[in-house]
C-alpha positions as CSV (number, residue, x, y, z in Angstrom):
1,M,5.1,18.0,14.3
2,S,4.6,19.3,10.8
3,K,2.7,22.3,9.4
4,N,-0.1,20.7,7.3
5,T,-1.6,24.0,5.9
6,Q,-1.4,22.8,2.3
7,S,-2.3,19.2,2.9
8,S,-6.0,19.6,2.1
9,T,-5.2,20.9,-1.4
10,F,-1.7,20.0,-2.5
11,W,-2.4,16.3,-3.1
12,E,-5.9,16.5,-4.5
13,D,-4.8,16.7,-8.2
14,K,-1.5,14.8,-7.8
15,R,-0.4,11.4,-9.0
16,V,2.3,10.2,-6.6
17,I,5.0,7.5,-7.4
18,V,6.6,6.1,-4.3
19,T,9.6,3.9,-5.2
20,G,10.3,1.5,-2.3
21,G,6.7,2.0,-1.3
22,A,6.4,-1.6,-0.3
23,G,9.3,-1.4,2.2
24,F,9.5,-0.5,5.9
25,L,9.7,3.3,5.5
26,G,7.6,3.2,2.4
27,S,4.6,1.6,4.0
28,F,4.4,4.5,6.5
29,V,4.9,7.1,3.8
30,I,1.9,5.6,1.9
31,E,-0.2,5.8,5.0
32,K,0.9,9.4,5.7
33,L,0.2,10.5,2.1
34,K,-3.3,9.1,2.5
35,E,-3.8,11.0,5.7
36,H,-2.7,14.2,3.9
37,G,-5.2,13.7,1.2
38,A,-3.4,11.9,-1.5
39,T,-5.6,9.4,-3.4
40,D,-3.7,8.6,-6.6
41,I,-0.6,6.7,-5.4
42,Y,1.5,4.2,-7.5
43,I,4.1,1.8,-6.1
44,P,6.5,0.4,-8.7
45,L,7.3,-3.1,-7.4
46,I,10.7,-4.6,-8.0
47,E,9.0,-7.6,-9.7
48,E,7.7,-5.3,-12.4
49,Y,10.4,-2.6,-12.7
50,D,14.2,-2.7,-12.4
51,L,14.9,0.9,-11.5
52,T,18.6,0.5,-12.5
53,D,17.5,0.0,-16.1
54,S,16.7,3.1,-18.0
55,N,14.3,1.3,-20.3
56,D,12.2,0.1,-17.3
57,I,12.2,3.7,-15.9
58,S,11.0,4.9,-19.2
59,R,8.3,2.3,-19.2
60,L,7.3,3.3,-15.7
61,F,6.8,6.9,-16.9
62,D,4.9,5.8,-20.0
63,T,2.4,3.9,-17.7
64,T,2.0,6.4,-14.9
65,L,1.9,9.7,-17.0
66,E,-1.0,8.4,-19.2
67,G,-3.9,10.7,-18.9
68,I,-2.4,13.3,-16.6
69,D,-0.4,16.5,-16.9
70,A,3.3,15.6,-15.9
71,A,3.3,18.8,-13.8
72,N,0.9,17.1,-11.4
73,M,3.1,14.1,-10.9
74,V,5.2,13.9,-7.6
75,I,8.0,11.3,-7.2
76,I,9.2,10.2,-3.8
77,H,12.3,8.1,-4.3
78,L,12.8,5.9,-1.3
79,A,14.0,2.7,-3.0
80,A,17.6,1.7,-2.3
81,N,19.9,-1.3,-2.3
82,V,21.0,-1.4,1.3
83,G,22.8,-3.7,3.8
84,G,24.7,-3.8,7.0
85,I,28.6,-3.6,7.4
86,G,29.1,-7.1,6.2
87,A,27.0,-6.6,3.0
88,N,28.7,-3.2,2.4
89,R,32.1,-5.0,2.5
90,E,31.2,-7.8,0.3
91,R,29.2,-5.9,-2.3
92,P,30.5,-2.3,-2.5
93,A,30.4,-2.2,-6.3
94,E,26.8,-3.4,-6.4
95,F,25.7,-0.9,-3.8
96,F,27.4,1.9,-5.7
97,Y,26.1,1.0,-9.1
98,D,22.5,0.2,-8.2
99,N,22.0,3.3,-6.0
100,L,23.7,5.7,-8.4
101,M,21.8,4.4,-11.4
102,M,18.4,4.4,-9.7
103,G,18.8,8.0,-8.6
104,V,20.4,9.6,-11.6
105,E,18.3,8.0,-14.2
106,L,14.9,8.4,-12.3
107,M,15.6,12.1,-11.7
108,H,16.9,12.7,-15.2
109,Q,13.9,11.1,-16.9
110,A,11.6,12.9,-14.4
111,Y,13.1,16.3,-15.6
112,Q,12.7,15.2,-19.2
113,R,9.1,14.3,-18.8
114,G,8.3,17.5,-17.0
115,V,7.5,16.0,-13.6
116,G,6.4,18.6,-11.1
117,K,8.3,17.6,-7.9
118,F,10.9,15.1,-7.0
119,T,11.7,14.2,-3.4
120,A,15.1,12.3,-3.1
121,I,15.8,10.4,0.1
122,G,19.5,10.3,0.9
123,T,21.4,8.7,3.9
124,V,23.2,9.7,7.0
125,C,26.0,7.5,5.6
126,A,26.7,10.4,3.2
127,Y,28.2,12.3,6.0
128,P,32.1,12.4,6.2
129,K,33.6,9.9,8.7
130,F,34.8,12.7,11.0
131,T,31.8,15.1,10.9
132,P,31.5,17.2,14.1
133,V,28.5,16.3,16.2
134,P,25.7,17.2,15.7
135,F,25.9,16.7,12.0
136,K,25.1,19.9,10.2
137,E,24.1,19.9,6.5
138,D,26.8,22.4,5.8
139,D,29.4,19.8,6.8
140,L,28.4,17.3,4.1
141,W,31.4,18.0,2.0
142,I,34.3,18.4,4.6
143,G,35.6,14.9,4.2
144,Y,35.3,11.3,2.9
145,P,32.5,9.0,4.4
146,E,33.3,6.0,6.6
147,E,35.1,3.6,4.3
148,T,32.8,0.5,4.7
149,N,29.7,2.3,3.5
150,A,31.3,5.1,1.4
151,P,30.2,3.6,-2.0
152,Y,26.6,3.4,-0.9
153,G,26.7,6.9,0.8
154,L,28.3,8.6,-2.1
155,A,26.0,7.0,-4.7
156,K,23.0,8.4,-2.7
157,K,24.8,11.7,-2.2
158,M,25.0,12.3,-6.0
159,M,21.2,12.9,-5.9
160,L,22.0,16.1,-4.0
161,V,24.5,17.2,-6.6
162,Q,22.1,16.3,-9.3
163,S,19.2,18.1,-7.5
164,D,21.2,21.3,-7.3
165,A,22.5,21.2,-10.8
166,Y,19.1,20.5,-12.5
167,R,17.5,23.2,-10.5
168,R,20.1,25.8,-11.5
169,Q,20.2,24.7,-15.2
170,Y,16.7,23.5,-15.8
171,G,14.6,24.9,-13.0
172,F,13.6,21.4,-12.0
173,N,12.0,21.2,-8.6
174,S,13.6,18.5,-6.5
175,I,14.5,18.3,-2.8
176,Y,17.0,16.1,-0.8
177,L,16.3,14.8,2.7
178,L,18.7,13.0,5.0
179,P,17.0,10.8,7.6
180,V,18.9,9.4,10.5
181,N,18.6,5.7,11.4
182,L,15.0,4.6,11.6
183,Y,13.2,2.2,13.9
184,G,9.6,1.2,14.5
185,P,6.9,-1.4,13.8
186,R,7.4,-3.5,10.6
187,D,11.3,-3.1,10.8
188,N,13.7,-5.9,9.8
189,F,14.1,-8.3,12.6
190,N,16.2,-10.8,10.8
191,L,19.3,-11.1,13.0
192,E,21.6,-11.5,10.1
193,T,20.7,-8.2,8.4
194,S,18.8,-6.1,11.1
195,H,20.1,-2.9,12.8
196,V,20.8,-2.5,16.5
197,I,17.3,-1.8,17.8
198,P,15.3,-4.7,16.2
199,A,18.3,-7.0,16.7
200,L,18.4,-6.2,20.5
201,I,14.7,-6.4,20.9
202,R,14.6,-9.9,19.3
203,K,17.6,-11.2,21.2
204,A,16.3,-9.9,24.6
205,L,12.8,-11.6,24.0
206,E,14.4,-14.9,22.9
207,A,16.8,-14.8,25.9
208,Q,13.9,-14.2,28.2
209,D,12.0,-17.1,26.6
210,R,14.9,-19.4,27.1
211,G,15.5,-18.2,30.7
212,D,19.0,-17.0,29.9
213,K,20.9,-15.3,32.7
214,E,23.0,-13.2,30.4
215,L,22.6,-11.3,27.2
216,V,25.8,-10.4,25.3
217,V,26.0,-7.0,23.6
218,W,28.9,-5.9,21.3
219,G,31.3,-3.2,22.4
220,D,31.4,-1.3,25.7
221,G,28.1,0.6,25.4
222,S,29.8,4.0,25.2
223,P,28.9,5.1,21.6
224,T,25.9,7.2,21.2
225,R,23.3,7.1,18.4
226,E,20.3,9.0,17.3
227,F,17.2,7.2,16.0
228,L,14.0,8.5,14.4
229,Y,10.6,6.8,14.8
230,V,9.6,5.7,11.3
231,E,6.1,7.4,11.4
232,D,7.9,10.7,12.2
233,A,10.2,10.2,9.3
234,A,7.3,9.6,6.9
235,D,5.6,12.7,8.2
236,G,8.7,14.7,7.6
237,I,9.0,13.4,4.0
238,V,5.4,14.1,3.2
239,S,5.5,17.5,4.8
240,A,8.7,18.5,3.0
241,T,7.2,17.3,-0.3
242,E,4.2,19.6,0.3
243,T,5.9,22.7,1.4
244,Y,9.7,22.7,0.7
245,N,11.0,23.8,-2.8
246,D,14.8,24.1,-2.7
247,S,17.9,21.9,-3.2
248,E,19.5,22.7,0.1
249,P,19.9,19.3,1.9
250,V,17.8,18.9,5.0
251,N,18.3,16.5,8.0
252,L,15.4,14.5,9.4
253,G,16.1,13.4,12.9
254,S,14.8,13.4,16.5
255,G,17.6,15.5,18.0
256,Y,17.8,12.9,20.8
257,E,21.2,11.1,21.2
258,I,21.3,8.0,23.4
259,P,24.3,5.9,24.6
260,I,24.1,2.2,23.4
261,K,24.4,1.2,27.1
262,D,21.3,3.2,27.9
263,L,19.5,1.8,24.8
264,A,20.3,-1.8,25.8
265,E,19.1,-1.3,29.3
266,M,15.8,0.3,28.1
267,I,15.2,-2.7,25.8
268,A,15.9,-5.1,28.6
269,R,13.5,-3.3,30.8
270,Q,10.7,-3.0,28.2
271,T,11.0,-6.6,27.0
272,G,11.0,-7.9,30.5
273,F,14.5,-9.5,30.3
274,E,15.5,-10.3,33.8
275,G,19.1,-11.4,33.2
276,T,22.3,-9.4,33.1
277,L,23.8,-7.5,30.1
278,V,27.3,-8.6,29.3
279,W,29.4,-6.2,27.2
280,D,31.8,-8.0,24.7
281,T,34.6,-5.4,24.5
282,D,36.5,-7.5,22.0
283,K,33.8,-6.5,19.5
284,P,34.0,-3.0,17.8
285,N,32.1,0.0,19.1
286,G,31.8,1.6,15.7
287,Q,31.6,5.4,15.3
288,P,31.9,7.0,18.7
289,R,28.9,9.4,18.2
290,R,26.1,10.1,15.7
291,G,23.6,12.8,16.0
292,L,22.0,15.3,13.7
293,D,21.4,19.0,13.9
294,V,17.6,19.1,13.2
295,N,17.0,22.9,13.2
296,R,16.9,23.3,9.3
297,A,13.8,21.1,9.0
298,K,11.9,23.2,11.5
299,E,13.1,26.4,9.9
300,F,12.4,25.4,6.3
301,F,9.1,23.6,6.5
302,G,8.1,23.6,10.1
303,W,8.7,19.9,10.9
304,E,10.0,18.3,14.1
305,A,9.8,14.7,15.5
306,K,7.0,14.2,18.0
307,V,7.1,10.6,19.2
308,S,9.5,10.3,22.2
309,F,12.1,7.6,22.1
310,E,10.6,5.8,25.1
311,E,7.1,5.7,23.4
312,G,8.5,4.8,20.0
313,M,10.4,1.8,21.6
314,R,7.3,0.7,23.5
315,R,5.3,0.7,20.2
316,T,8.1,-1.2,18.4
317,I,8.4,-3.9,21.0
318,E,4.6,-4.4,21.3
319,W,4.4,-4.8,17.5
320,Y,7.2,-7.4,17.5
321,K,5.6,-9.3,20.4
322,E,2.3,-9.4,18.5
323,N,3.9,-10.3,15.1
324,R,7.0,-12.3,15.8
325,D,5.5,-15.6,14.7
326,H,4.7,-14.0,11.3
327,V,8.0,-12.0,10.8
328,P,9.8,-13.6,7.8
329,A,13.2,-15.2,8.4
330,K,14.6,-13.1,5.6
331,D,13.8,-9.5,4.8
332,D,14.1,-8.5,1.1
333,L,12.5,-5.1,1.1
334,C,14.3,-2.0,0.1
335,Q,14.6,0.7,2.7
336,A,15.8,4.2,2.6
337,G,18.9,5.4,4.3
């Protein structure tokens, strides 16, 4: 868990802009900000502001800086144009341009306006394709990212370059955090665009409802992945914003790596699916391993994940069971990472 020694005073005179605040991660960041004492929070909605447009960003600052000292403004930039492997293959230019322009222009105008703190949320996709496991922040530049999501990953990575450059030349206070893949209540359960955990939860429950004897899962189950419960991620972001003031990148992860086979078996058990898991080995496994070194977050600002994977999965499945009739067929919300 985090050290919240400053939470009672840090936020009391701050106005906080949370881009992407209406999304999956954003909704938890908003809740965590309120828990830590923030009362003046603004969420720029996509219907009102196009954050790839410098004029809209300028208008956002004109609106939100009215009546306050810019040094008392904090920006947490979660917004991103994201998608799965298919979307990254179909729209690489869009993902590169949108994410690059959002980050560069938002941070640049924040510096110009004298904003006090800028928290940039990167992505684990910024890591090179062949990064040794566990991923250490010092290895961010040892190679090129995995090709399908490289345009997205590199666009988000430029905020790290910008953060360091603006701190050195202008003394601008910005930080850069790298959350691993997130999961939890309110995730995207649309099978066309969701990630592995919500997709498997939905498939297992629907298969159980139909009385299916088998549930087909891609690959052979051998790859390992690390996941971070969304509420833990929000706590890490808010804690870093309160107490961390440097441009060295920091991973946010659970430190727990699980084989996909074990993950699928856990989901089958927790959803009550009584059939057999069938592994479609004609489908790709993806990257063999993905896990983060999470020591820097604990060292730099005293944060570590506290929700166990078993408990986080239980909460996620229970939320989906209770809300599955109300989950939209399509998820249009921006998410970080």
